[in-house]
C-alpha positions as CSV (number, residue, x, y, z in Angstrom):
1,M,25.5,26.4,-103.5
2,S,27.5,24.7,-106.3
3,L,31.0,23.2,-106.2
4,T,33.5,24.1,-109.0
5,F,37.3,23.8,-109.5
6,A,39.6,26.7,-110.2
7,H,42.0,24.3,-112.0
8,P,39.9,21.4,-113.3
9,W,42.7,20.1,-115.5
10,V,44.7,19.0,-112.4
11,L,42.0,16.3,-111.8
12,W,43.6,14.3,-114.7
13,F,46.3,13.4,-112.2
14,L,43.8,11.3,-110.3
15,L,44.7,8.6,-112.9
16,I,47.8,8.1,-110.8
17,V,45.6,6.3,-108.2
18,P,44.5,3.4,-110.4
19,I,48.1,3.1,-111.7
20,M,49.3,2.8,-108.1
21,V,46.7,0.1,-107.4
22,V,47.7,-1.9,-110.5
23,W,51.4,-1.6,-109.5
24,Y,50.7,-2.8,-106.0
25,W,48.7,-5.8,-107.2
26,L,51.5,-6.8,-109.7
27,R,54.1,-6.4,-107.0
28,Y,52.1,-8.5,-104.6
29,R,51.8,-11.3,-107.1
30,K,55.5,-11.3,-107.7
31,Q,56.3,-11.4,-104.0
32,H,53.7,-14.1,-103.2
33,P,53.8,-16.6,-106.1
34,A,51.2,-19.3,-106.3
35,L,52.2,-22.7,-104.9
36,Q,50.9,-25.7,-106.9
37,S,49.9,-28.7,-104.7
38,S,47.8,-31.8,-105.2
39,T,45.9,-31.2,-102.0
40,L,45.2,-28.2,-99.7
41,A,44.7,-30.4,-96.6
42,L,48.0,-29.2,-95.1
43,F,46.8,-25.6,-95.3
44,D,43.4,-26.1,-93.8
45,S,44.5,-25.1,-90.3
46,Q,46.4,-22.0,-91.5
47,Y,44.4,-18.8,-91.1
48,K,45.5,-15.3,-91.8
49,T,46.1,-13.1,-88.7
50,L,44.6,-9.6,-88.4
51,R,48.0,-8.1,-89.1
52,Q,48.3,-10.1,-92.3
53,R,44.8,-9.0,-93.4
54,L,45.6,-5.4,-92.8
55,M,48.9,-5.4,-94.7
56,P,47.5,-3.5,-97.7
57,L,46.0,-0.8,-95.4
58,P,49.1,1.6,-95.4
59,Y,49.2,1.5,-99.2
60,I,45.4,2.2,-99.4
61,L,46.0,5.2,-97.1
62,R,48.8,6.4,-99.4
63,C,46.4,6.2,-102.4
64,I,43.8,8.2,-100.5
65,A,46.4,10.8,-99.6
66,V,47.5,11.2,-103.2
67,A,43.9,11.5,-104.4
68,A,43.2,14.2,-101.7
69,I,46.3,16.1,-102.6
70,V,45.4,16.2,-106.3
71,I,41.8,17.4,-105.5
72,A,43.3,20.1,-103.2
73,L,45.6,21.3,-106.0
74,A,42.6,21.6,-108.4
75,R,41.3,24.1,-105.8
76,P,37.7,23.1,-105.2
77,Q,35.5,26.2,-104.6
78,S,31.9,26.6,-103.4
79,K,29.9,29.3,-105.0
80,L,26.9,31.0,-103.4
81,S,24.9,32.9,-106.0
82,K,21.8,35.1,-105.7
83,Q,19.7,36.4,-108.6
84,E,17.2,39.2,-108.5
85,M,14.8,39.5,-111.4
86,R,12.2,42.1,-112.3
87,V,9.8,41.3,-115.2
88,E,7.6,43.9,-116.9
89,G,4.6,41.7,-117.4
90,I,2.7,41.3,-120.7
91,D,-0.9,40.2,-120.7
92,I,-2.0,38.4,-123.9
93,V,-5.5,37.1,-124.9
94,I,-5.8,34.9,-127.9
95,A,-9.2,35.2,-129.6
96,M,-9.7,32.2,-131.9
97,D,-12.3,31.6,-134.5
98,V,-13.9,28.1,-134.2
99,S,-16.5,28.4,-137.0
100,G,-17.1,25.6,-139.4
101,S,-14.9,27.0,-142.1
102,M,-11.9,26.5,-139.8
103,L,-12.2,22.8,-140.8
104,A,-10.9,23.6,-144.3
105,E,-7.9,21.5,-145.2
106,D,-5.6,24.0,-146.9
107,F,-3.6,23.7,-143.6
108,S,-2.6,20.3,-142.3
109,P,-4.6,18.6,-140.9
110,N,-7.0,21.6,-141.0
111,R,-7.0,25.3,-140.1
112,L,-8.2,24.9,-136.6
113,E,-5.8,22.1,-135.5
114,A,-2.9,23.9,-137.2
115,A,-3.8,27.1,-135.3
116,K,-4.1,25.3,-132.0
117,K,-0.7,23.6,-132.4
118,I,1.1,26.8,-133.3
119,A,-0.7,28.8,-130.6
120,A,0.3,26.1,-128.1
121,D,4.0,26.5,-129.1
122,F,3.6,30.3,-128.7
123,I,2.1,29.9,-125.1
124,E,4.9,27.4,-124.0
125,G,7.5,30.0,-125.0
126,R,6.1,32.8,-122.7
127,N,6.5,31.5,-119.2
128,S,6.5,34.9,-117.5
129,D,3.3,36.3,-119.1
130,R,-0.4,36.0,-118.1
131,M,-2.4,34.6,-121.0
132,G,-6.1,34.0,-121.7
133,L,-8.2,32.4,-124.4
134,V,-11.5,33.6,-126.1
135,V,-13.3,31.5,-128.7
136,F,-15.9,32.8,-131.1
137,S,-18.0,31.9,-134.1
138,A,-21.6,33.3,-134.3
139,E,-21.2,34.1,-130.5
140,A,-18.2,34.4,-128.2
141,F,-17.2,33.4,-124.7
142,T,-14.1,33.2,-122.5
143,Q,-12.6,29.7,-122.5
144,V,-9.8,30.7,-120.1
145,P,-9.4,34.0,-118.2
146,L,-6.0,35.6,-117.8
147,T,-3.8,33.2,-116.0
148,I,-0.1,32.3,-115.3
149,D,-1.1,28.6,-115.2
150,H,-0.2,27.7,-118.8
151,H,-0.8,24.0,-118.1
152,V,-4.6,24.7,-117.7
153,L,-4.5,27.1,-120.7
154,L,-2.9,24.4,-122.9
155,Q,-5.4,21.8,-121.7
156,Q,-8.4,24.0,-122.7
157,L,-6.8,25.0,-126.0
158,G,-6.5,21.3,-126.9
159,K,-10.2,20.8,-126.3
160,L,-11.3,23.5,-128.8
161,K,-13.4,22.1,-131.7
162,S,-15.6,23.4,-134.4
163,G,-19.3,23.1,-133.6
164,M,-18.9,24.0,-129.9
165,L,-20.8,27.2,-130.7
166,K,-23.5,28.2,-133.2
167,D,-21.9,28.6,-136.6
168,G,-21.0,31.9,-138.1
169,T,-18.3,34.6,-137.7
170,A,-18.8,37.3,-135.1
171,I,-15.5,39.1,-135.2
172,G,-16.7,42.1,-133.2
173,D,-18.1,40.0,-130.5
174,G,-14.9,37.9,-130.2
175,L,-12.8,41.1,-129.9
176,A,-15.2,42.7,-127.4
177,T,-15.1,39.6,-125.2
178,A,-11.3,39.6,-125.3
179,I,-11.3,43.4,-124.4
180,N,-13.5,42.7,-121.4
181,R,-10.9,40.2,-120.1
182,I,-7.9,42.4,-120.4
183,K,-9.1,46.0,-120.2
184,N,-8.5,46.3,-116.4
185,S,-5.1,44.7,-116.4
186,E,-2.3,46.6,-114.8
187,A,0.3,45.0,-117.1
188,K,2.8,47.2,-118.9
189,S,1.6,45.8,-122.2
190,K,-1.8,44.5,-123.1
191,V,-2.1,42.5,-126.3
192,I,-4.9,40.7,-128.2
193,I,-4.2,38.2,-131.0
194,L,-7.4,37.7,-133.0
195,L,-7.3,34.8,-135.5
196,T,-10.1,34.3,-138.1
197,D,-10.6,32.8,-141.5
198,G,-13.8,34.6,-142.6
199,M,-15.9,37.8,-142.8
200,N,-18.0,39.3,-140.1
201,N,-21.5,38.1,-140.6
202,Q,-22.9,37.6,-137.1
203,G,-22.9,39.3,-133.7
204,S,-24.1,42.5,-132.1
205,V,-20.8,44.4,-131.9
206,D,-19.3,46.2,-134.9
207,P,-15.7,45.1,-135.3
208,Q,-14.4,48.6,-135.9
209,N,-16.1,50.0,-132.9
210,A,-14.6,47.1,-130.8
211,A,-11.1,48.1,-132.2
212,E,-11.7,51.7,-131.2
213,I,-12.5,50.6,-127.6
214,A,-9.3,48.5,-127.6
215,A,-7.3,51.6,-128.6
216,L,-8.9,53.6,-125.8
217,Y,-7.7,51.0,-123.2
218,G,-4.2,51.0,-124.8
219,I,-4.6,47.4,-126.0
220,R,-2.5,46.4,-129.0
221,L,-4.3,44.2,-131.5
222,Y,-2.7,41.7,-133.9
223,T,-5.2,40.3,-136.4
224,I,-4.4,37.2,-138.4
225,G,-6.3,36.1,-141.5
226,V,-6.0,32.3,-142.0
227,G,-6.5,30.6,-145.4
228,K,-4.7,30.3,-148.7
229,R,-5.7,32.6,-151.6
230,G,-8.3,31.3,-154.0
231,S,-10.2,28.2,-152.8
232,A,-9.7,25.5,-150.2
233,P,-10.9,21.9,-149.8
234,Y,-13.7,21.6,-147.3
235,P,-15.1,18.3,-145.9
236,F,-18.8,17.5,-146.3
237,H,-20.7,14.3,-145.4
238,D,-23.1,12.8,-147.9
239,Q,-26.3,10.9,-147.1
240,F,-24.3,7.7,-146.6
241,G,-22.0,9.3,-144.0
242,R,-19.1,9.4,-146.3
243,T,-16.7,12.3,-146.3
244,I,-16.4,14.2,-149.6
245,Y,-14.5,17.4,-150.4
246,Q,-15.5,20.5,-152.2
247,N,-13.4,23.5,-153.0
248,I,-15.0,26.5,-151.4
249,P,-13.8,30.1,-152.0
250,V,-11.6,31.6,-149.2
251,E,-13.3,34.9,-148.2
252,I,-11.3,36.9,-145.6
253,D,-12.1,40.6,-145.1
254,E,-8.5,41.7,-145.1
255,N,-9.5,45.4,-145.3
256,L,-11.5,45.1,-142.1
257,L,-8.8,43.2,-140.2
258,T,-6.2,45.7,-141.3
259,Q,-8.3,48.7,-140.2
260,M,-9.0,47.0,-136.9
261,A,-5.3,46.3,-136.1
262,T,-4.0,49.7,-137.2
263,Q,-6.6,51.6,-135.1
264,T,-4.7,50.3,-132.0
265,P,-1.2,51.4,-130.9
266,D,1.4,49.6,-133.1
267,G,-1.2,46.9,-134.1
268,Q,-0.6,44.9,-137.3
269,Y,-2.5,42.6,-139.6
270,F,-0.9,39.4,-140.9
271,R,-2.1,36.9,-143.6
272,A,-1.3,33.2,-143.1
273,T,-1.6,31.2,-146.3
274,G,-0.1,28.0,-144.8
275,K,1.0,26.3,-141.6
276,K,4.6,27.6,-142.1
277,S,3.6,31.2,-142.6
278,L,1.2,31.0,-139.6
279,K,4.1,29.8,-137.4
280,E,6.3,32.6,-138.7
281,I,3.6,35.1,-137.8
282,F,3.4,33.9,-134.2
283,N,7.3,33.9,-134.0
284,Q,7.3,37.5,-135.2
285,I,4.7,38.5,-132.6
286,D,6.7,36.6,-130.0
287,K,9.8,38.7,-130.8
288,M,7.9,42.0,-130.8
289,E,6.3,41.3,-127.4
290,K,9.2,40.2,-125.3
291,S,9.1,40.9,-121.6
292,K,11.8,43.3,-120.3
293,V,13.9,41.5,-117.7
294,D,16.3,43.2,-115.3
295,V,18.7,40.8,-113.7
296,T,21.1,41.5,-110.8
297,Q,23.4,38.6,-110.0
298,Y,25.6,38.2,-106.9
299,A,28.3,35.5,-106.5
300,Q,30.5,34.6,-103.6
301,T,33.3,32.1,-104.0
302,K,35.1,30.3,-101.2
303,D,38.1,27.9,-101.5
304,E,37.3,24.4,-100.1
305,Y,40.8,22.8,-100.4
306,L,41.5,22.7,-96.7
307,P,39.4,19.6,-95.9
308,C,41.3,17.7,-98.7
309,L,44.6,18.7,-97.3
310,L,43.5,17.6,-93.8
311,I,42.4,14.2,-95.2
312,A,45.7,13.8,-97.0
313,A,47.7,14.7,-93.9
314,A,45.7,12.3,-91.7
315,A,46.1,9.5,-94.2
316,L,49.9,10.0,-94.5
317,L,50.3,10.2,-90.7
318,L,48.2,7.0,-90.2
319,E,50.2,5.2,-92.9
320,L,53.4,6.2,-91.1
321,L,52.2,5.0,-87.7
322,L,51.0,1.7,-89.0
323,S,54.2,1.1,-91.0
324,V,56.6,2.0,-88.2
325,V,54.7,0.8,-85.1
326,Y,52.1,-1.9,-85.9
327,F,53.6,-3.7,-88.9
328,K,57.2,-3.6,-87.5
329,M,56.3,-5.4,-84.3
């Protein structure tokens, strides 16, 4: 339940209350001027009576009444709302290459860290979807199965590093592992995003055969080739432990990745040549894979001005009784 006002501009008239307080204080000072005296000994035995102490009370009640009337005129309203939502879920598995070549620094700070950061932003923007994470190099395994707990998913994504698996690039194994995690899903849409920076040179599963299996299960495949065109600086360590850089050629099998993606329903291949273009690719996938949400909203509004009017009437009545009966005695 929330409280709103039908005429909120009326609340500006509440400024009358502090003006009334200032006016009363100035009038009191004028009616009770200060008396200068060299000693206060003569007044030590003079104490204010209860009636004298309560003299401002009628005026305080009048201020309360004015404030209550202004609030009532603004028409406070309580609003009860109910929202029903139906989401057609999308299950997404991100299959990420963690081979040694992902340490190349044509992305800042390197391909792997840039991909992790942009994938994390993508995950955070999809609160209603189940998502999973598969990693691969020369072999593949499931880092996180499909889950709605994106906090755990982001934690595990942050722990990815090159060297956690035997080096190499087994694109087919990576895709097959992702398919195993999503094939039995009952979601309206099943999506795999496969990100790699190399050519298939390891593994026991042919990448195109894996893509055919994905198509049989109705899985949409987005493949992303990561790396600028030409060559890229790659860090090596010499015999003294120092880091040196060599430019190594960027070899991405774009024909294979394109064929894999287009074998699946509405699949696409993207090429990311920098961090900005990689982010744009994930943004594009995010727009294409939006969950369908049906929202039905109910609202019930009730006027709540009556309590304010009762407070105002009670304050004015009490002020009248005090002024006529108590303070006239």
